[in-house]
N, C-alpha and C positions, 0 to 999 in steps of 0.2 A: 794471855795471863803475859805478865811481866817475870823478865832472865836477870839473875843476881848480875850485876856490871864488876869484873874484876880489872882492875888497869895494871899494867906491866910496871915495871919500876923504870920502864924508860917512857915512859906516859905519863907516871905518878913527877921524875923529873923535871918531863915537858913540864906540865903542870905550876909548879915550886915557881921556877922558874918565870914564866909570865904573870904570877899572883907575886917576886918578890920584885919585878919590873913595873908592875902598877903601883908597887909602897910605894917604893925606892921613888919614881918618875909624875905621880901622877893619888898619890895618897890615900889615905885608908879608906874611905867611900868607894871609890873605886876600882881596887882589888876584889872587895866584896862584893862587889853587883861583878866581876870578873865573877868570882867563883858562883856564884848564885847562878847565872848565869849560861855557865859550864854544871849549873844538878838539875835545872832545867831540861833540859839536848841531852842529860845521858837517863831522866827520867823518861820520855818521849825514846828514844833509845829501844831502854830495857821495853817501854812496851809495841814498841812499832823498828823487831829491830829493821823490817826488809825496806824504810822509807829511809833510809841512808842513799846518796847515789852510790853504784860500781865501777864507777869509774876509773876505779886506778884493778879490779879486782881483774880485769882477766888478760893481765899481767900473767903466765905460769906461776910463778916466786910470789903471786901473791893475795893468787886466786878464791877469792870469799870476801875477801875486806872490802868494805865499803867507812862512807867517809858523812859528814855532816856537820852542820857550823854552826857556829856558836851568834845565836841574832844581834848579841852589839855590838863581839868580840871580834877580830881579825883570826879568826882561830876554827881550825880544822879539828875536830872528833874523828880519827880514824880505830873499824873495831873490826872485828868477824864477833859472828855469833855459832857457836857451838851450841850442842843439843840441849846444854842443861845452864847456858850464861852469855854473856857476854861481854865479847875480849879488847880488852881498847890496848892497841902500839902503841897509839901517838894521839897528842894534843899538838897541831903542829899552827903558827902561824902562817895564814893565806901567803904569803911574799916569799918562803920559804922552797927550798925545791924538791920536793914531793916528794919523786922518784928518789932521792938519794939517804934521805928521810926514811924513808918507810925500806931502804934498802940495807939498815945499816943491821952488821952483824947480834946486836942484842934487842932487838928489835921482831926477827923473825923465830918462828914455832924449835 
């Protein structure tokens, strides 16, 4: 059974920045392709939340966090599964300082 995917404000901001970057540098088709790639990943996560890697979830302040990469773009979706939903914390470029980005005060519960 699928769970609803709820992005935090910071995740929505990440997604908007990435989309705007692709619009400005590569055009509408690439920006739309990026959003479709994101939607495909979110669909998979909503059906199979345990599929994401728990690599960063071993740190006490990030307990339970998982990530899943987009297929066509160098972005990672960071999320936590709760009883009723998937809580998306961030959508980060794979070259970013992941640990620092996850510890942003706005991204903590």
